[in-house]
Structures are given as structure tokens and as C-alpha cells.
FIVEX-135796 format. One record per residue (C-alpha): x negated, y, z; residue number from 1. Coordinates in pm, whole numbers. Each point is the difference from the previous one (the first is absolute). Layout:
[[X, Y, Z], NUM]
...
//
This chain:
[[9922, -482, -3412], 1]
[[-300, 65, -222], 2]
[[1, 368, 66], 3]
[[23, -60, 372], 4]
[[-293, -229, -10], 5]
[[-196, 258, -194], 6]
[[117, 244, 265], 7]
[[-147, -195, 296], 8]
[[-319, -83, -188], 9]
[[-45, 369, -57], 10]
[[76, 40, 380], 11]
[[-246, -240, 105], 12]
[[-268, 155, -225], 13]
[[62, 337, 158], 14]
[[-11, -136, 349], 15]
[[-345, -177, -74], 16]
[[-140, 331, -155], 17]
[[117, 188, 311], 18]
[[-161, -248, 231], 19]
[[-319, 9, -202], 20]
[[12, 353, 11], 21]
[[49, 21, 368], 22]
[[-289, -254, 70], 23]
[[-238, 201, -229], 24]
[[78, 338, 164], 25]
[[26, -143, 354], 26]
[[123, 195, 294], 27]
[[-123, 355, 52], 28]
[[-313, -28, 182], 29]
[[-45, 204, 303], 30]
[[-263, 268, -8], 31]
[[-302, -78, 212], 32]
[[-369, 96, 33], 33]
[[-351, -161, -55], 34]
[[-345, 79, 131], 35]
[[-213, -57, -310], 36]
[[-353, 71, 186], 37]
[[-148, 111, 323], 38]
[[-345, 114, 42], 39]
[[-194, 188, 269], 40]
[[-133, 351, -26], 41]
[[-337, 136, 109], 42]
[[172, 171, 299], 43]
[[140, -326, 138], 44]
[[367, 31, -132], 45]
[[162, -186, -245], 46]
[[124, 90, -350], 47]
[[264, -235, -142], 48]
[[201, 16, -354], 49]
[[373, -38, 47], 50]
[[257, -64, -292], 51]
[[369, -36, -12], 52]
[[161, -338, -132], 53]
[[330, 14, -177], 54]
[[57, 358, 75], 55]
[[284, 143, -206], 56]
[[-99, 169, -321], 57]
[[-82, 376, 39], 58]
[[-38, -48, 370], 59]
[[-344, 126, 164], 60]
[[-132, -77, 336], 61]
[[19, 305, 249], 62]
[[-371, 54, 116], 63]
[[131, 180, 320], 64]
[[197, -306, 116], 65]
[[-282, -235, -13], 66]
[[-87, -159, 354], 67]
[[-280, -215, 68], 68]
[[-3, -233, 320], 69]
[[-302, -171, 138], 70]
[[55, -273, 278], 71]
[[347, 152, 27], 72]
[[-88, 327, 64], 73]
[[59, 324, -257], 74]
[[-358, 137, -92], 75]
[[-58, 322, -183], 76]
[[-1, -47, -367], 77]
[[16, 201, -349], 78]
[[131, -104, -313], 79]
[[-25, 120, -351], 80]
[[70, -141, -361], 81]
[[-306, -212, -148], 82]
[[6, 227, -320], 83]
[[-135, 341, 95], 84]
[[-108, -122, 353], 85]
[[-305, 167, 158], 86]
[[-152, -333, 55], 87]
[[-71, -192, -336], 88]
[[144, -343, 18], 89]
[[-106, -246, -285], 90]
[[275, -227, -128], 91]
[[-51, -279, -230], 92]
[[270, -254, -134], 93]
[[-19, -289, -229], 94]
[[287, -99, -230], 95]
[[-30, -390, -4], 96]
[[211, -100, -303], 97]
[[126, -330, -110], 98]
[[-78, -77, -357], 99]
[[69, -383, -13], 100]
[[202, -165, -260], 101]
[[330, 35, 202], 102]
[[-38, 377, -59], 103]
[[84, -54, -346], 104]
[[355, -83, 57], 105]
[[287, 255, -31], 106]
[[161, 194, 281], 107]
[[380, -3, 22], 108]
[[1, 365, -146], 109]
[[-223, -71, -308], 110]
[[-384, 61, 14], 111]
[[-205, -271, 112], 112]
[[-152, -18, 355], 113]
[[-340, 114, -130], 114]
[[160, 291, -170], 115]
[[200, 94, 298], 116]
[[-306, -8, 203], 117]
[[-173, 216, -209], 118]
[[268, 271, -12], 119]
[[10, -28, 399], 120]
[[-378, 26, 5], 121]
[[0, 319, -216], 122]
[[285, 150, 202], 123]
[[-206, -71, 306], 124]
[[-313, 171, -139], 125]
[[212, 304, -90], 126]
[[155, 30, 350], 127]
[[-295, -95, 224], 128]
[[-201, 302, 186], 129]
[[-275, 127, -210], 130]
[[-290, -72, 254], 131]
[[96, -382, 36], 132]
[[-258, -225, -191], 133]
[[202, -270, -171], 134]
[[-174, -312, -140], 135]
[[147, -288, -212], 136]
[[-55, -362, 74], 137]
[[165, -267, -215], 138]
[[58, -378, 60], 139]
[[96, -301, -208], 140]
[[-239, -303, -9], 141]
[[-246, 232, 180], 142]
[[-19, 355, 167], 143]
[[-172, 263, -174], 144]
[[-85, 363, 84], 145]
[[123, 207, -307], 146]
[[-54, 352, 148], 147]
[[-181, 86, 328], 148]
[[194, 236, 218], 149]
[[-10, 366, -170], 150]
[[191, 309, -1], 151]
[[-17, -19, -403], 152]
[[365, -86, -74], 153]
[[-60, -13, -356], 154]
[[-260, -297, 41], 155]
[[242, -196, 215], 156]
[[301, 66, -240], 157]
[[-218, -115, -300], 158]
[[-84, -335, 189], 159]
[[374, -36, 100], 160]
[[95, 47, -388], 161]
[[-236, -280, -100], 162]
[[133, -271, 219], 163]
[[91, -332, -161], 164]
[[171, -299, 176], 165]
[[-132, -386, 11], 166]
[[-118, -248, 237], 167]
[[57, -92, 378], 168]
[[51, 196, 299], 169]
[[-334, 50, 207], 170]
[[195, 235, 260], 171]
[[-224, -97, 299], 172]
[[-316, 76, -201], 173]
[[118, 343, -100], 174]
[[84, 103, 343], 175]
[[-347, -106, 129], 176]
[[-175, 171, -277], 177]
[[202, 334, 63], 178]
[[-113, -20, 382], 179]
[[-363, -36, -131], 180]
[[8, 274, -246], 181]
[[192, 265, 213], 182]
[[-220, 275, 158], 183]
[[-126, -50, 376], 184]
[[149, 315, 143], 185]
[[331, 187, -51], 186]
[[360, -91, -62], 187]
[[-27, -340, -194], 188]
[[255, -198, -155], 189]
[[155, -207, -280], 190]
[[343, -39, -172], 191]
[[29, -370, -109], 192]
[[244, -76, -269], 193]
[[84, -372, -62], 194]
[[272, -210, -160], 195]
[[-123, -331, 144], 196]
[[-197, -161, 266], 197]
[[-375, -76, -43], 198]
[[-112, -275, -219], 199]
[[-316, -104, -191], 200]
[[-257, 33, 265], 201]
[[-79, -170, 336], 202]
[[8, 338, 185], 203]
[[270, -12, 272], 204]
[[235, 267, 123], 205]
[[-164, -33, 344], 206]
[[-331, 112, -138], 207]
[[146, 291, -183], 208]
[[192, 108, 309], 209]
[[-313, -6, 209], 210]
[[-195, 195, -238], 211]
[[278, 269, 0], 212]
[[-7, -2, 394], 213]
[[-369, 25, 3], 214]
[[-26, 285, -232], 215]
[[253, 197, 208], 216]
[[186, 110, -310], 217]
[[369, 23, -87], 218]
[[166, -216, -237], 219]
[[360, 53, -151], 220]
[[148, -259, -249], 221]
[[266, 17, -253], 222]
[[163, -343, -97], 223]
[[123, 6, -371], 224]
[[275, -225, -110], 225]
[[287, -204, 107], 226]
[[-203, -225, 210], 227]
[[-183, 287, 179], 228]
[[187, -47, 338], 229]
[[-152, -368, 33], 230]
[[-364, 131, -37], 231]
[[-138, -55, 344], 232]
[[-356, 52, -98], 233]
[[67, 371, -57], 234]
[[179, 14, 356], 235]
[[-315, -134, 155], 236]
[[-246, 229, -186], 237]
[[236, 297, 93], 238]
[[4, -74, 358], 239]
[[-375, -30, 4], 240]
[[-34, 342, -154], 241]
[[261, 168, 210], 242]
[[230, 49, -296], 243]
[[332, -117, -123], 244]
[[135, -211, -296], 245]
[[258, 155, -250], 246]
[[184, -177, -277], 247]
[[75, 113, -357], 248]
[[212, -186, -244], 249]
[[-8, 242, -298], 250]
[[-206, 271, -148], 251]
[[193, 303, 190], 252]
[[-48, -170, 331], 253]
[[-369, -63, -68], 254]
[[-52, 369, -99], 255]
[[184, 93, 319], 256]
[[-221, -218, 218], 257]
[[-321, 156, -145], 258]
[[147, 353, 33], 259]
[[69, -88, 366], 260]
[[-367, -74, 50], 261]
[[-106, 318, -169], 262]
[[261, 201, 253], 263]
[[-148, -195, 290], 264]
[[-344, 108, -70], 265]
[[115, 344, -70], 266]
[[158, 33, 357], 267]
[[-315, -110, 176], 268]
[[-109, 229, 303], 269]
[[-340, 18, 167], 270]
[[44, 10, 366], 271]
[[-281, 86, 250], 272]
[[64, -92, 345], 273]
[[-182, 27, 339], 274]
[[-123, -311, 189], 275]
[[59, 14, 368], 276]
[[-326, -60, 194], 277]
[[137, -263, 226], 278]
[[70, -230, -339], 279]
[[-304, 97, -204], 280]
[[-190, -319, -127], 281]
[[297, -242, 72], 282]
[[265, -162, -212], 283]
[[328, 179, 34], 284]
[[341, 21, -173], 285]
[[37, 300, -228], 286]
[[340, 117, -82], 287]
[[118, 268, -246], 288]
[[333, 150, -51], 289]
[[129, 271, -227], 290]
[[326, 125, -166], 291]
[[57, -24, -365], 292]
[[326, 176, -76], 293]
[[267, -139, 222], 294]
[[-192, -317, 99], 295]
[[-277, -87, 238], 296]
[[-263, -209, -127], 297]
[[-311, -147, 194], 298]
[[-262, -251, -3], 299]
[[-235, -163, 260], 300]
[[-287, -224, 38], 301]
[[-290, -102, 231], 302]
[[-324, 154, -82], 303]
[[-356, 47, 156], 304]
[[-35, 370, 105], 305]
[[-331, 173, 3], 306]
[[-215, 66, 284], 307]
[[-21, 339, 140], 308]
[[-214, 231, -205], 309]
[[-318, 92, 183], 310]
[[-165, 360, -57], 311]
[[-344, -3, -170], 312]
[[-279, 100, 235], 313]
[[-73, 356, 27], 314]
[[-309, 115, -200], 315]
[[-270, 143, 249], 316]
[[-71, 337, -168], 317]
[[-184, 332, 80], 318]
[[3, 330, -167], 319]
[[-165, -161, -331], 320]
[[225, -308, -27], 321]
[[-53, -338, 88], 322]
[[-310, -114, 193], 323]
[[-196, -273, -207], 324]
[[-105, -304, 183], 325]
[[-365, -81, -27], 326]
[[-71, -361, -114], 327]
[[-209, -210, 230], 328]
[[-146, -210, -290], 329]
[[112, -278, -189], 330]
[[258, -247, 161], 331]
[[-45, -359, 35], 332]
[[233, -78, -280], 333]
[[-229, 234, -224], 334]
[[-315, -202, 36], 335]
[[-133, -154, -306], 336]
[[-20, -329, 160], 337]
[[362, -9, 160], 338]
[[197, -109, -320], 339]
[[-195, -308, -87], 340]
[[-30, -103, 371], 341]
[[387, 41, 18], 342]
[[50, -187, -300], 343]
[[-229, -303, 96], 344]
[[151, 8, 337], 345]
[[359, -41, -140], 346]
[[-87, -237, -241], 347]
[[-174, -229, 260], 348]
[[287, 34, 249], 349]
[[252, -111, -278], 350]
[[-208, -290, -95], 351]
[[-53, -138, 363], 352]
[[362, 65, 84], 353]
[[100, -207, -312], 354]
[[-235, -288, 83], 355]
[[87, -7, 367], 356]
[[372, -25, -100], 357]
[[-52, -259, -254], 358]
[[-240, -215, 199], 359]
[[198, 22, 330], 360]
[[327, -93, -178], 361]
[[-154, -298, -173], 362]
[[-172, -116, 321], 363]
[[333, 35, 183], 364]
[[175, -201, -251], 365]
[[-286, -261, 6], 366]
[[9, -6, 396], 367]
[[376, -53, 18], 368]
[[3, -258, -250], 369]
[[-253, -207, 188], 370]
[[166, 35, 325], 371]
[[334, -96, -175], 372]
[[-162, -317, -152], 373]
[[-164, -87, 362], 374]
[[344, 44, 171], 375]
[[187, -165, -286], 376]
[[-64, -352, 146], 377]
[[203, 95, 334], 378]
[[271, 180, -183], 379]
[[335, -168, -102], 380]
[[30, 205, -285], 381]
[[-348, -27, -142], 382]
[[100, -153, -320], 383]
[[246, 289, -76], 384]
[[-274, 241, 95], 385]
[[-271, -176, -220], 386]
[[241, 19, -304], 387]
[[84, 363, 65], 388]
[[-59, 215, -311], 389]
[[-293, 220, 59], 390]
[[78, 379, -14], 391]
[[-2, 165, -326], 392]
[[-302, 207, -86], 393]
[[-95, 237, -279], 394]
[[-287, 76, -216], 395]
[[-155, 198, 278], 396]
[[42, -281, 279], 397]
[[225, -52, 273], 398]
[[-165, 215, 282], 399]
[[189, 249, 181], 400]
[[-198, 284, -153], 401]
[[78, -118, -357], 402]
[[381, -60, 79], 403]
[[27, 360, 141], 404]
[[-177, 157, -283], 405]
[[207, -188, -268], 406]
[[311, 90, 174], 407]
[[-78, 365, 17], 408]
[[-103, -1, -362], 409]
[[336, -179, -77], 410]
[[200, 276, 169], 411]
[[-207, 262, -204], 412]
[[73, -190, -313], 413]
[[364, -27, 55], 414]
[[44, 385, 101], 415]
[[-173, 98, -304], 416]
[[221, -233, -211], 417]
[[-326, -177, -149], 418]
[[103, -354, 102], 419]
[[172, -104, -313], 420]
[[-218, 136, -265], 421]
[[-325, -97, 186], 422]
[[137, -355, 50], 423]
[[89, -33, -382], 424]
[[-354, 115, -84], 425]
[[-152, -251, 227], 426]
[[220, -277, -136], 427]
[[-81, 74, -349], 428]
[[-360, 28, 57], 429]
[[13, -346, 186], 430]
[[-153, 150, 326], 431]
[[94, -200, 311], 432]
[[49, 289, 227], 433]
[[293, 173, 155], 434]
[[26, 392, -60], 435]
[[-92, 83, 367], 436]
[[-299, -213, -37], 437]
[[-95, 158, -337], 438]
[[64, 350, 121], 439]
[[-245, -65, 285], 440]
[[-274, -129, -212], 441]
[[65, 278, -246], 442]
[[-35, 270, 258], 443]
[[-308, -188, 169], 444]
[[-182, -20, -356], 445]
[[58, 351, -64], 446]
[[-128, 126, 345], 447]
[[-311, -248, -36], 448]
[[-74, 141, -353], 449]
[[29, 370, 104], 450]
[[-203, -55, 297], 451]
[[-286, -183, -186], 452]
[[5, 289, -287], 453]
[[-22, 253, 306], 454]
[[-287, -192, 162], 455]
[[-177, -39, -349], 456]
[[31, 374, -82], 457]
[[-93, 147, 334], 458]
[[335, 116, 82], 459]
[[97, 175, -325], 460]
[[370, 78, -33], 461]
[[10, -50, -380], 462]
[[-142, -358, 54], 463]
[[258, -76, 263], 464]
[[280, 128, -197], 465]
[[-137, -210, -298], 466]
[[-27, -321, 222], 467]
[[352, 64, 132], 468]
[[140, 26, -337], 469]
[[-200, -319, -116], 470]
[[101, -191, 308], 471]
[[370, 77, -64], 472]
[[-7, -68, -378], 473]
[[-194, -316, 4], 474]
[[258, -226, 156], 475]
[[259, 125, -235], 476]
[[-242, -89, -290], 477]
[[-61, -323, 154], 478]
[[389, -76, -2], 479]
[[37, 119, -342], 480]
[[-273, -210, -147], 481]
[[129, -321, 199], 482]
[[328, 52, -118], 483]
[[-105, 47, -380], 484]
[[-216, -300, 37], 485]
[[287, -218, 148], 486]
[[243, 110, -260], 487]
[[-249, -67, -274], 488]
[[-51, -344, 143], 489]
[[360, -55, 13], 490]
[[36, 96, -359], 491]
[[-297, -230, -120], 492]
[[189, -292, 197], 493]
[[346, 69, -160], 494]
[[-52, -208, -330], 495]
[[-125, -303, 179], 496]
[[276, 41, 266], 497]
[[268, 9, -274], 498]
[[-143, -292, -174], 499]
[[13, -195, 313], 500]
[[348, 110, 84], 501]
[[107, -108, -376], 502]
[[-160, -333, 59], 503]
[[174, -51, 327], 504]
[[337, 101, -129], 505]
[[-35, -228, -309], 506]
[[-85, -293, 246], 507]
[[327, 51, 166], 508]
[[-76, 209, 293], 509]
[[226, 294, 116], 510]
[[-130, 352, -8], 511]
[[-64, -5, 395], 512]
[[-179, -329, -46], 513]
[[-201, 133, -298], 514]
[[-79, 312, 204], 515]
[[-133, -226, 291], 516]
[[-207, -196, -235], 517]
[[-165, 336, -117], 518]
[[-58, 84, 369], 519]
[[-179, -324, 61], 520]
[[-213, 8, -312], 521]
[[-81, 355, -47], 522]
[[-242, 232, 190], 523]
[[18, 361, 136], 524]
[[171, 221, -59], 525]
[[259, -190, -195], 526]
[[46, -281, 243], 527]
[[62, 252, 298], 528]
[[245, 218, -193], 529]
[[216, -288, -114], 530]
[[-21, -154, 328], 531]
[[172, 293, 138], 532]
[[257, -8, -250], 533]
[[69, -369, 77], 534]
[[13, 105, 377], 535]
[[252, 279, -92], 536]
[[214, -256, -197], 537]
[[3, -249, 286], 538]
[[143, 267, 211], 539]
[[280, 61, -232], 540]
[[-132, 259, -270], 541]
[[84, -99, -341], 542]
[[-306, -123, -188], 543]
[[8, 252, -259], 544]
[[25, 280, 247], 545]
[[-302, -142, 180], 546]
[[-197, -21, -302], 547]
[[120, 356, -115], 548]
[[-147, 113, 342], 549]
[[-339, -148, -88], 550]
[[-4, 173, -345], 551]
[[78, 347, 149], 552]
[[-258, -69, 295], 553]
[[-263, -83, -240], 554]
[[118, 263, -270], 555]
[[-22, -267, -266], 556]
[[233, 69, -304], 557]
[[-81, -329, -158], 558]
[[130, -193, 310], 559]
[[291, 218, 8], 560]
[[93, -98, -348], 561]
[[-58, -364, 115], 562]
[[254, 53, 267], 563]
[[259, 156, -243], 564]
[[-50, -300, -231], 565]
[[89, -224, 307], 566]
[[303, 204, 78], 567]
[[121, -18, -335], 568]
[[-60, -375, -34], 569]
[[197, -48, 333], 570]
[[291, 192, -135], 571]
[[22, -97, -373], 572]
[[-196, -335, 7], 573]
[[-293, -97, -228], 574]
[[-331, -175, 10], 575]
[[-199, 187, 254], 576]
[[-303, -221, -14], 577]
[[-37, 91, -366], 578]
[[43, 357, 74], 579]
[[-273, 6, 254], 580]
[[-232, -196, -225], 581]
[[31, 261, -264], 582]
[[-44, 282, 242], 583]
[[-301, -151, 127], 584]
[[-150, -44, -344], 585]
[[73, 389, -76], 586]
[[-162, 99, 343], 587]
[[-322, -208, -77], 588]
[[-36, 185, -348], 589]
[[52, 324, 174], 590]
[[-254, -71, 281], 591]
[[-251, -117, -287], 592]
[[54, 326, -159], 593]
[[-23, 222, 315], 594]
[[-312, -178, 96], 595]
[[-146, 77, -341], 596]
[[109, 369, 35], 597]
[[-188, 6, 356], 598]
[[-301, -121, -171], 599]
[[-6, 258, -262], 600]
[[71, 279, 233], 601]
[[-241, -97, 263], 602]
[[-262, 257, -94], 603]
[[257, 269, 25], 604]
[[146, -100, 325], 605]
[[-361, -17, 150], 606]
[[-92, 329, -141], 607]
[[313, 150, 160], 608]
[[-61, -172, 339], 609]
[[-361, 141, 4], 610]
[[56, 345, -121], 611]
[[311, 33, 253], 612]
[[-189, -129, 296], 613]
[[-339, 165, -48], 614]
[[92, 365, 101], 615]
[[202, -142, 288], 616]
[[-287, -223, 142], 617]
[[-264, 267, -77], 618]
[[207, 251, 187], 619]
[[39, -231, 294], 620]
[[-367, -51, -12], 621]
[[-73, 387, 34], 622]
[[242, 53, 263], 623]
[[-172, -280, 203], 624]
[[-379, 107, -91], 625]
[[-2, 367, -94], 626]
[[344, 145, 116], 627]
[[-162, 361, -65], 628]
[[-10, -53, -369], 629]
[[397, -43, -15], 630]
[[80, 273, 252], 631]
[[-3, 268, -272], 632]
[[274, -192, -189], 633]
[[245, 64, 287], 634]
[[-132, 329, 143], 635]
[[-43, 219, -285], 636]
[[290, 106, -267], 637]
[[-206, -118, -307], 638]
[[-76, -319, 172], 639]
[[378, -85, 75], 640]
[[85, 92, -365], 641]
[[-280, -234, -128], 642]
[[110, -286, 227], 643]
[[370, 35, -104], 644]
[[-112, 17, -355], 645]
[[-205, -325, 29], 646]
[[264, -192, 180], 647]
[[245, 100, -274], 648]
[[-232, -107, -287], 649]
[[-87, -309, 190], 650]
[[378, -93, 41], 651]
[[66, 93, -369], 652]
[[-294, -215, -126], 653]
[[101, -303, 210], 654]
[[350, 34, -114], 655]
[[-119, 26, -382], 656]
[[-237, -306, 50], 657]
[[274, -205, 161], 658]
[[234, 66, -277], 659]
[[-270, -93, -272], 660]
[[-93, -330, 168], 661]
[[360, -103, 125], 662]
[[157, -225, -276], 663]
[[351, -133, 75], 664]
[[45, -350, -118], 665]
//
């Protein structure tokens, strides 16, 4: 009986292993094709790059069998392999590799997932065509460009060899970063390797998929591990990148997947097809078919076809060459008074437009309000209308012009993926503006400063550029200063806050009640931050997590330790009031010592500020008043060398002074 039981268990184990092997290998995928890129040629034709997907090993695509259909009709076309083609096609690929903590787990056949990924990447680098520029992006807690696309395989291989695992899985951030770092032309794609779903940041899969679609690049994904089939995020990203997702359980399968990607790039063909005149400049369905061994592969898609090419006008020539055209004198735009008059007209027009928009909207709202109040006594729902909540308005007002401008800026901010970071900076600095409103003010300030420098310098290009740089940089400096001051004020209030918390807890208050007491008794920014934590706690967030969010937002290590002490007290017990009182006393001593150090280093810090700002301020002054003095610095080789040397020495001196006067307490 025991032997029979062992036999049954062994049979069950073999069946399970067989099922796992069948799942990991999957059914043999049918060979198909893919249009990797499509571009217009100067002659008005289309040039597309076509590759075979899941083509059997050792099989090539027959170039003579390639057939292109546009709008259902076969068009004349020529095809040749990308390698050695008459028309050079730039090809770039990013290896986007997961190096999170889970990549340190072992695979069924022995090595860790990261080691298997490194071996597979090395095999890919050995097999991929030599003209393909390969880059490397890794992602864990954050995405990072390790190597930009290059044909130097040794550089990429050394970067792969030095990878280590640890952290979360910022998959979506890595995909967005790859789309931004890829070149703007040619065949561009990325091969994403991940063993789990995105974790750790607020970037969504929809944002990453939109970035891939907007970049018109391809994306193929390899899901590693037993849970690979459940990774829906990779499927969404691959669909956005006109690619596919393949699964790998062990190291051998992972290497095979990467070698298949290299073989797919080696099979790429460059196809040139004529565009029929009746469909030029329209959106049509393009279909490509070819033979690969005994199988027929194909791909299709809707593309905007180029317009018909127009022949350049014939040159009027005689026996001695082109006939020169005599100039009849300077044109209107070349007059010395045209540029100042045009700039003044544009500035006045914009100002009048904005004033009319704001005043008309405000007058309209006031008029409608007066009419509504006059008719309210005759209305049955007058009470409800009087108590209605007025429309929300931003910092720029509630006029139609302001709302339209804010909406446009909001779309630009979201498209450029600046919303989250800019909102965090504004929040940390305590600036009551939304990202679109800040962007509008920022752009307006930069334009005004550049225009002021232009007018003061009598339309000097150097002064205009200096004003533009200053207009762009000053708002960022303002945010940084506001953020630093707010964090300093938070740190200065921390000892008194802890003392008040300690007293409230000693009096019998609970932790939320003690925090509420601090909110009512303290000032900004401590009251505002703790009030946000209190609101989050009332919405269901644990109090410790809400306080930890405050510590991260204010980047306060001391407050993070306080939150850790609260967590420990909640778990193991203890006298939290006494702990907070002792921490407050320690922080007071540290604050006293920090202020003493600031007093002693005040002279050095003031010297650093003056010496660092003096060249910049004097350079701006010369750019406005005497731009000819600075022209030699940017128009002559010696001047450029002196300018670069001066900037380097200035940065080195500022860094050295900063290290000298900065004392960590």
C-alpha cells in the first residue's frame, strides 16, 4: 500500500510538472508579420520596415514574394533586407529590465531571475544585428537610463553585468522614460522584461500606454515567473506598442525569448511602395504580405499617406547660368522701425484682449447676478437659487478667457506628464495654485522678462536670451526658496509641537485628539500639515500613515522618527507622552546648536552669495546696457573658451564655499 501511494504521488508530480511545462511553452504561435515603421519619401512614396514575428528559426522572408496593397489595390513595391540596404534605416532599441527585489528569487532551473535576465541580455547582444543601437533602462524604485542607445555592445554588456536587484517595480515610469529617450526617427522600439506589475509610484498604465502610442514606437514584453500570465499591464503596454507579450518561467525560456527578438530584428525588410495618386494625402489601410518558408505572413494598419510630390520650379537660365534677380530695395520687414513697431503692436493687442476678456466676463457675471436678484422675488425657487453655491474660480479669476487658458495649460501639463511633480512642488512650497495656473503665470513671467530685456537693450539677441533664461529660472528659484523656508519653519515648530502633543497625551487625550489640539493651537505650516493628516485619518487612513505622509512631504527626518516612535508604541505599548517629551528636549538642543552654527557661518554664507551672484548680475547688466561687450564671448573661439572656463571656475568656487560653510547638525 505504501509503495502504491508513493507511485500515485510520483505520478501526480509528473502530471503537474508536465502541465507547468505545457503552460510555459504554450501552443506553437503562428508566424505573422509586423509593420515596425512607415515614413514618407521625398518622391511622395512610402518606405516601411516589415519584420516577421514567430518565424521558424533559420527561415527568412522571401523579398520577391512581398506584396503591398493600398486601399485594396496592389501597388508597385521593392523590398530588401535592412542590413545592406541601399537606403539606410536607423534602428534603435531599449532593453527595459526589471531589477526589483523579486528579481533576486531563484528560477526553477537554478539561477536567480536577475542572473537569468543578464544571461539572456548577453545572448541578445551577441545575436542582434550590428547596426541596431541598443540602450539599457533599469527600473526598481525608480527608472534610470543606464546606457543610451549605442552600437558599442561592450558598453551595454558591462552595464548588464553590473546590475543588482532591490526595491519596487516602477514599470510604467520605465516605459515612459524609454519613449522619451528613443530617437525621433527610424525604427524605434523597446523590449520590456518584468516579473511583476507596477508598484511604488503613482504613474498609471494608461499614461504609459499613451506615451507609447504617441511616440509611434514598438514595444514587446517578456513576462518572467509563474505569475507571468496574470500580468495584464504588460498586455496593455504591448497592445499600445503594436507588439506582443511572451512568457518565460526558467532561464532557458528567457534566453530563447530574447534570441527570438534578435532574430525578428535580423529579419526586417525595408519596403518602398508607390502611393496611387487618387489616395495621396489621405488615410488608407496598408496591407503587407510575404512568404517565410512555407508560411504566409502579413500585417496591416491605417496610415496617413503622403501627398503627391511636386516638382521644383524650373530655373530660368541662359548660356551663362541662372539669371540673377535684381533687388528693388529693402522690404517692409527689413526696415529698422518694423521690429519695434511689431512687438509693440503685439504687446498692446494681447493686453487689450486680456483686459476686454476679464472685464466683459466680470461685467456679465455682475449683470446676471443683478437680474437674478431682481427676478428672485417672483420666482418659486428663489430660495434655492439664492443659496446655490457660486461657481468655483481659480487664482486667475472665473472669466471665460481665464478658464480657457487654464484648461489649455492643464492639457499641456498632463500631456507632458508634469502634473504630479509640479503639484508636489507647489504643495511643498505652500503656493495656493494649481499646476496649470502656475504654468500660465510662469510662461507669462518669462515672456514679460524677455520682452523687457529686449526693449531695454534695443533688441539685442543676447539680452533677449538672457531675459528668457532669467524668466524661466526665477520662478523655479522662488519655489525652491519657498519650499526651504516652509520646511525650516516646520522644523522650528517641531519641538513645541511635540511638547504640546506630550502634554495632551499625558492629560488623557487620544492621539487624534492631541493632533487636533495642535492644529487649533499652532500656526502655519505645522497646523496646515497636521490638519491634512487629521482629515486623512477621518477618511479612513491610519493615523500613523497620515503622519508619515506629512514627514515625507516635508522631508523631515526628525518627524519621521517621531512617527516611527508612535508606531512602536502602538504595537508594543509604552509611555508615548514621556518619549515625545524627551524627543522635544533633544530637538530644542539641536535647534539651539544649529542656530549657533548659522551665526558663526553667516559671514561665509554671505560671501558665497555675493561672490556667486556678482558675475551673474553684472553679466545681465552688460547684456542689457552694453551687449556689444559680451558679443566677443560668444562669437570668437577664445571668447567661448574663456566663457566656459569662467563658468566652470564659478561653479567650482560656489561648490567649495557651500561645502565650507555647510555644517550638518
